[in-house]
N, C-alpha and C positions, 0 to 999 in steps of 0.2 A: 547482597544486602537488602533489606527492606527498605523501601523508598521513603517512607515517613520518618525513618530513624537515620538517614543517611548523613545529615550534619551532626546529629549528636554522636553517631558512631565515631567520627572523626575528630572529637573535641580534644582529644590527647594526642593528636598527629602533628601538632605544630600550628602557631597562629597562622602563618603565611598560607600553609596548605588548606587550612580550615576556611580562610576567607575566599581563596579560589574556589573551593568546592561548593560553598554557598552561592556564590556568583553563578556557578554552573546551574545548579538546582534552579535558581531563581530564573535564570533565562529560559531553560528548559519549560518551565511551568508558567511562562507566559507573563512575568513580573517586568516592569520597567526598570532597566538598570542603565545607569549612566557610567560607563567605565571603558577604560582601554581594551583594545582586543588583547584576547590572550593567545592567538594564533602567531606562529613565527615559522620561518623557513629560511635557510641560508646554506651555501657551499662554503666549507672550511677545508682548505687542503683537497684531500681526497675523499671528504665525507660530505654527504647531502643530510641535512638534518631538517626535520619538519615536525609541527606537533601544536600543542597547546597546553592548557593546565590539566587536561585529562589524560592525552595519549602522546606518545612521541615515536616515531619510527625514523631510523637512521639507515643510510644506506652506503656502500661502497660505490664511489663515483663510476667507475669502471668505464670511462670514455661515454658516459650517458647511459649506458644499458644497464641500469641499476642493480646492484645485488644487496638485498636486505642484510643488515649488520645486526641491529637490535630492534625490538618491539618492547615498548614500555607503558605499562599501566600506571599511570602517575597516581590515580586516587588511591590504589591499592598497593603502591610501590613495589611493584613486581616487574622484572623485565625478562625477557628471554633472548638468547643469542643464537642467530643463524648460524648453522654450521655448514651449509653448503656455500660452494664458491662458483656457483653457475647463476646467470642473470635470472631475475624474477620473469621477466617477459622473454620468451622464447618461441619463434616461428619453426624452426627446424634445427637439426643438430648442426647443419653446416653454418647459418648465420646466426654467429655468435660475437664476432668480433666487431665492435663498433668503432666509429670515426666520426668526425664533423659535429662533435657534442657541443651542446649549449643548455643554458638553463635561464628562464626568465620568471621572476616573482613578482606578482603585482597584487595589490588587495582589490578585491571586487566590491563595491558598495552595494549596500541594502537596496532592493527594489521591493515593489508590491508582489513579487513572486517569491524571492528568495532572500534570507539575511545576508548579511556581510561574510564574506570568506576569504581567505587566502588562495590564490591560484599558483601553483608552482608548475611550470610548463618546461619539462624537458625534451629536448629534441637529439636525434643522432640518426647516423645511417648505417644499414647493414648492406653493403655493396650498392645495388641499385635500388634499395628500398630505403625510404624515409619513414622514420617512426617518430610520433609525439605522444608523450605520456604527460596527461594534464591532472594533477592532484588537486583537491580540494580539501582545505582545512577549515572548518568552521570554529566559531567561538564556543567553548565549554560543550563539546561534542566528543566522545569517546571513540570516534571513527574518522577514518581518511578514506576519501573516494577517489578512485582512478578511472578516467577515460583514456582509451588508447585509439590513435588514428594512425592510418597507413596510407602511404602515397609512394607510387613509383612501380617498379617491375619486381615480381618474385616469382619463381618458376614453379615451386611447390611449398605449400604449408604442411607442416608435420601433422601427421594422422595416426591414430592409434585406435583401431576399432577395439570394442570391449570384448575379451577373452574369457569364456567360461573357465573358472578355476578347475573345473573337472577334467578340462583338456589340457591342463599343465601337468608335468611329470611330478613323481613325488620327489620329495627334499631328502637328500642324503648328504649332500656337499654343500659348502656356503655358496659356491656358483651356481647352485640350483636355485637360490633365492633371488638371483638377479632377473629382473625384467626389463626389457628395452623400453626407453622412455623417448617415444618420437612425437607424442602429442604436442600440438601448440599450446602454450600456457600464458594466462593473462597474469596470474601471481602465483607465488609459492611462498612457504615458508618450510625450514627444515630444523627442528629443534632436537636437541638431546631427550632421552627418556623412553621408557618402554609403556607408560601408564596413561592413555589418553582414552577419554570418553567422549564419543562423537554423536551428534545429532544431525541428521540430514533431513530438509523439509523439502518435500516436491509439492508444488501446487498444480491445480488443474482449472482451467477456465472452461470455455465452450459449454456453458451451464444448461443450455437447451438439451446437452446430452449427458452431462456430468452432474451428480448431486452429491458427490464426496469430493470435496475441494482441497483438502489437505491430507498429506499421507507423510506422517513422521516415522523416520527409522533410527533406532538408537544402536550403536556398535561401539564395541572396543577396537581401536586401531590395531591392525596387525599386519600380516603381509599386503603387498599392494592390491588394491581393489577400487573399483569403481563404483561411482555413486551417482544417481539422478536428483537434481533439485536445484532451486535457487539460493538455498541457505544451508550454510554448514557452520554448525556450532560446536566448538571444540573446547573440552574442559581437562586441564591436566590435572589428575586424580591425587597427585601428592600435594600441591599446593591449593588445588580447588580454583584456581585462577583460570581464566580462559580468553578466548578470542572467537570473532566470528568472521566468515566471509559470505558476503551477499553479492550473488551474481545478478547485476542488473539487466535482465534478459527476458524474453516471453517465457511461458511455461515450457519446460524442458521438450514436451512431445512436438513442439512447433518451433524451435529454434531454428535458425537458419545454419546450414553447412552443420549439422549435428552430427556427432559420432556416436551418441548413445550414451553418453554420460556428461557430468558437469565438473565432479570433484574425483582425485585420487587421493587416496590415504595410504600411507605405509608406516606404522609406528609414529614417530614424531614428525613425519614429512607430508605436507598437506598441499595439494596443487589445484588451482582452478582452470579448468580447460574450456575449450570451446569458444572461439573468438566471434563466431557468427558471421564470418567472411570466408569466401572461396578465393582461390587465385584470380579468377576473372573478374571478381569486385573491385580489385585494387589496380588503379590506374595511375599514370604520371601526372595527371591534370587536377585531379582532386583528392582532398582527404577523405578517407573512407572510415568511419567510425566502427571499432568492435564493440562487442558488449561491455558495459561498465562493471567494475568490481570495487567492492568495499571492504575494507577491514577494520574492525572494532575490537574493543578489548572490554573485560568485564570482571567483577569480583566473584567470591565463593557462594553466594547466595542464589537460588533458583531463580529469582525475579532479576538478578542483575543483567542477565544475557538479552532479557527481554526488554529492559529499560534501555539498555545499550543500543539495541537495535532501533527502537521506537525513537531514541532522542536523534539518531540520524535521519531517520524517515521524516520526522518534523521540519528537518531543514529543507527539504527538497521544494515544498511549496508551503508558504505561510497561509494560515487559515485566518481570513478576513471575515468578519461576520457579516458585512452587508453583501460581500461577492459570493462567499463561499458556503454559508448557512442557507438551509432550505427545507421546506416542507412542501413537497410538490405533489401536483395531481397530474397523471397523463391517463387518458381515457381508453387507452389501447387495450388496457388489462381486462375490458369487458368483452372483447372480441368482436366488436363492430368494425374493427379495422378503419378503413377511411370511408365506408359507406355512410356514415353520419355527418362528417366533418365539414362544416360550413359555417358562415357568420352566425346565423340564428342558434345553431348547436353550441358554439362557442360561448355566446353570451349567455345562453341558460346555464352552461356549466361554470362560468365565472360566478353567477350567483350563488350557485351551491357550493362551490369551492370557498366563497367568502363565508358562508354559514359555517363552515368547517374549520376556519382560521387558517387556510392554506395560504402560503406566501408565494408560490410559483405555479402556473398552469401552463403546462407544455403540450402543444398541439403536435400529435405524432405525424407519421407519414399520412400524407393525404392533403396537406395545405398547399402543396406546390402543384405548378401547371403540370410537371411531368409526372409520369406513372411508373411506380416502382412494381417490381414483380410480387409485391405482398399486397397490391391493391385487389380490394373486392369488387371494385367496379369496372376495372379496365386493365388487363394484364399489361405491365410494362417491363422494364429491362433497367438494371443497373450499369449497363455497357453503352458506350457511346453517349453518354448524357448530353455533351455540349453539341451534339448534332441539333438540339433544340435549345436555342440560346435563351429562352424563357423558361427553361426547366425549374430554376429555383426563384421564380416569382410566384406570388399568390395566384391561385387558381381563380380566375375570374368569374367562373360559372358559380364558384361557391363563395368567393369574397369579392363581390362586385365593386367594393370600395376599398379594396386592399385589406391590409390587417390593423388599419388606424382604428376604426370603431373597437375592434378587440382591445387594441393598446389602451386606448381611451378609458374604457370601461375598468380594465385591470387597474388603472392608476387610481381611479377613482375608489376602487374596493382595496386598494393596498396590494394589489396581485402582480407580480412581474410575469410577462409571457416568456416562454420560452420554445424552441422550435426543434424538430427533428430534421438531421442532414444527413445524407451519404455521399461520400466523395465518389468521384468518378474514378473507376478501379481499373481501367484498361491501360495497357501499357505502362503498368507499375505507378499508377497515379500521375502521369506524365502531365495531367491537367490540374496538376494542385494549386498552381497559381489562379487559374478561372474558378476553381472552387473556393479559395481563400478570398478572392474579391468578392463573390456571391454573399459569403458570411458578412465580410464587411461592409458590403452595402446594407444588407438586413440590419446590421447593428446601427449604422448611420440612419438610416431612414426611419426604423421603427425603435431603437434603443434596445433590441434585443440582445442580450448578454449570455443567455445559456443555450447550447447546442448540443443535442444528443447526437452522437457520431455513430452511425450504424454501418452494416456491410462492409466492413473492413477484411481485406484478406491481404497479409502481407508474405508473399511467397519469395521475394528476392531481397536483398539489401538496398537496392535502388528504390523499391517501393517503401521500405522503412525510411530511407532517407528524405523521400518525398513527402512522406507524411510528417516528419519532423518539420521540414520546410513550410508544410501548410500551417501547422499549429504555431510554429514561432512568427511567422509574417503575420497571421491574425492577431497574435499577442501584441506584436510590435506597433501594428497600425490601430489597435484599439485601447492602447495604454493600459495594457493587461487586464482589461475589464472581462473579456469573454472568459467563459468557463465551459470547458467540454465535457459532457458526459459520455464516456467512453463505453461502448456497449462490449460487454464480455461474454455474450450469450452464445456465439458460433462463429466458426471460421478460425484461421490463423490470425490472432490478433496479440495485443501487447501484453496480456496477462496482468500480473499485479505489480510488477517491479520495473516497468520500461517508460510508460509515458506520465509518469506520476507528477511531473510539474506543470501540467496542463489543465488539470481538473479532478473530477471523481469518477468512479466506476459504477456504470449502470450494471448490477450484478446478474440478475436473472429474470427471466419470464417464466411467471407461474400463474396458472387460470384453473379457475373452478370448473370451466367447461370441459377441461381435459382431465379434472380430477388429480391434476398434480400440484395443487397448492395444499400443503399441510402446515399450520403454523409452526410447529416443532421442527420441521425441515428448515424453513427459512430461519428460524433461531439458531438451529445447530450450524447451518452455513457461516452465519456471523459469528457465533461463538469460536468455531474452529479458526476462521480467517483472522479473527482480532487479536489472536496471540502473536501473529507475524506481520499483519498488515493493518494500517490505522484505520480504526472502525469508522471514523468520521469522514474518510474519503471513499465509503462505499454507500451506494444508494440501495436501501433495502425497502422491499414492496410490502403492503399490506392490501388485502382485497375486500370487496363486498361479501360478507360472510352470508348474506341472505340469498344471493344467486345460486342457483343449481344445487340447492340443499338435497335434493332427490338423488343426485348422482352419487353422493355420499352415503347414502342409505343409513345403515346402523354403525357406520366407521366411528369409533369413539374419538378418532383423532381430526375428524372433519371440522372445517372451520366454524360450523353453526355451533358447535360446542363450546365456544370460546367467546367472551364479550368483545365488542368491536374495540372497546379501550384495550383490552390485552393486546389485540392484533397491532395496535398502534404502538403499544409499549415495545413490543418485539423489535420495531424499527429505531427506538430512541437512540441506541449507542452509534447507530449510522446516520445518514440522512435520510429522513422518512420520504417514502414514495407511495402515495395514494394510488394505486394501480387499478383504476376504475372510473366509471362514468358516475359522477355525483348525483346527476338526475336520476339515476336508478336506485338510489339509496331511499330507505324509508325513514320517516320522520324521525323516529328514534335514534338513527344514528347521527342526528345533527347534536345531539346530547355531547359528543366528542368535542366539541369546540372548547368547552371549559378546560379539558385536559390539554388540548393542543395549545392553548393560550398560556397556560401555566409551564408547559414544557418549553415553549418559545422564550420564557423568562430565564432559564438556566441552560438552553441548549448550546450556546457557545462556550460558556465557562464549563460545562461537562466535556466538550470536545477539546478543549484546552488541554485537559489532562491526558495521562497516559492511560488507555483504556484497555484493559486485559479481562480475559473471561475468569470468572469465579464459579465455585460450586462443581457440580458434574456436568459432564457433557449432554446437552439436551437430547432426549429420546422419546419424549411425550409423557414421561413418568418420573422426571428427577426434579431436584431443586438445583437452580441453576441461576446464571446472571452475569453480569458485568460490573468491573470497578474502575472508576476515573480517578486516577492518582494524582493529586496536587500537593503542594507543600503544606504539611500540617493539617491537610482537610481533603475532602474528595466526594465523591459520590458512588452509592450503590444502585444497581437495579436488580432486585431479587424475583425470581420467577418460581412459583410452586407449580409445577405441572400436574399430571394427574397422579400425584402422590397421596399415599394415604395419611401421612404425618402432617399435624397442623404447625408443629415446629420442628427446625432442623439446624444442625450445625453445619453452617455453610463455610467452605475453605475459601480465605481471602487471601490477599497479598500483605495483610498487616502483620508486624512482628508480635510473637507472643509476649504478653505483659503489657500490651498498648491499651491504655483506657480511651474509650471512644464514646462520643455522644451522637446519637443518630436522630435526626429529625425528618419525618416523612413529608415528601412533597407531592407526591401522586399515589395512586392505589390505595391499598387496604391495612397498611401496616401501622403499627403503633411506636411511639417514641423507644428509642433504646439507649440506655447507659449501661455499658457493659465493658468488661476485660477480655481481650482476646486470649483464647486458651492456648495451651502449648502445642497445640498442631495447627495454630494460625486459624482458628475457626471462631465465628460469633454465632449465637442462637438467634435464628429468624423466626417470627410467627406470621403465619398467613391463614385466615379462617376457612379459606375455601380452596378447593381445587381449582386449577387454572386461574390463578390469581397472581398479582404482582405487587411490587411495591417500590417507590423510588426513594431513596434517603439522600441527603447531605450529611455527611459525618464531619466532626471535627476532632481531632486528637486532644484530648485533655491532659494526658501524660503519658509518655513513652517509658519503655522499660529502662532505656538508657538514662533517662532523667532519674528514675528511680535508683538505679545503681549508683550513680553520681552522689545523690543526696545520702 
């Protein structure tokens, strides 16, 4: 359903439901609402029930090894009944009889990281193996998360290698259709019906090597097949209602104990596979976490499944303006690496950053005494970092007075200082606590709150667990004030769905020196990801367009063909990153300050909305952009790339018949008052190629209001 019309669309569905729905919309869109919790959970006889005013999932108790009974979308008054009588969670075909079951239900209070939620913890034993399933139900959120933990002994986990359909025999009899199910499962649903339309979305990080970060596959569910990805969106073709599974794990190609796929589908049966643990990871002395799994429900409109997913994602980490919003400068983008980094250089850069309106200045690799393998002045190593106890102290040859002069001048200019940090990777981050203590010391001594985390490699479950310990310990010791920029550029890392509660994602390294910075490439990556990943949690780069012009020669898509303002506008839906040395900029670049200051005025409000891509996919010649959806209002960023038409009907997420007024905030567009046409588009005018406009829009009248009158 169209987001702006959600409330109006439900006017005739009953007073109680209407008030619940409005409360949920207000909560999602950042309004202050004083109300009782809408979530609940209880065990009634042989049925465990959990949910809120948006979703409900009921289970047969089955001695703790739960079997889904029903899944209900309360907003759309639609329910599915599970036809399977096997447990949702399964390690192998032998371990199915559960015992020693218990359930513990507690309300977890809001913190500066997460909102309040209801935690339903179910424990049971499968012979010598203990299992803990922890469900989280948030207020007014149409999704329920589940995290699984294992402890004890298990001889073998279920495995099922992906089989090529061409290697299966032809189907002549019913028994020919049966395929052995031996894979370990995180969750599953089995509904009646033959008509299911499915989207499976696979993600790619390691962006030094990948420039196509999202792959969408659409299919009709048929015979049993395997699919790769973190997200499965399922729509029942008859009712048009749907549900999704989100696998909270790294990108498929770097998951632990990976068997080649993440989901199985067979008509109305859908399974989430791949626990991310092997037999040797499970021991009697500690709880070992599997990958997380989230189930959510949504209505019949195209936008519904995206809103449902994003509603959940916004629960993982609250976006606080003073902590999480930033316009950062990092000088590594000009490729001098650590050769220039010292006190005098940083002080000069701070002055230029202030002239641009920058809020955070990040000193990348080179501030520290230890030398990394990326150093331009002395080859170092990421291994055995703690053989040098001073590794993570300021290099005295560069910062004879420590970082205090940098911090002091930054405060005077209104700029926070951030640092680069590389955890010690040997022995699966065994020195995680030393790393954490180093970060905490820098926080306490200098007040530094933002750390770019680089050089990660997560080859084992122990490495993954130690990284969580590092991040959790730092947050606990700094009152949740530290923010981690998690580098996604290379190595086996967390991807887009694993470490989300710790900060944001440093998306990509791009350099004019190597001729791999093209503005439309950056815009395309953000545009594609923003459909499934909160754009406000992605750090997006813009570069010095005046450097290395000769390397692009007559390339029409080279950065010199765009205004500096346009390059900055590309990053606005995310967290902007000035990936450059400010002192290398010409004087004309400083004119950007006016736009930066205006952007800072609405940055947080823009990011509070549900940010989705609009228009056509960026290709250097399209009309494209973003929409930030809030209650009865929102924002647009429209880009006219190298496209011949001055006006264009851009597809939005507004419902046909909606009357809106658009007021320009930045760029070169004119005020608009229009009615959304039957295709969901509005006409936008931009006088020049490679131009943009930012609008704040207000809904004057919706189609539902017209019908009611």
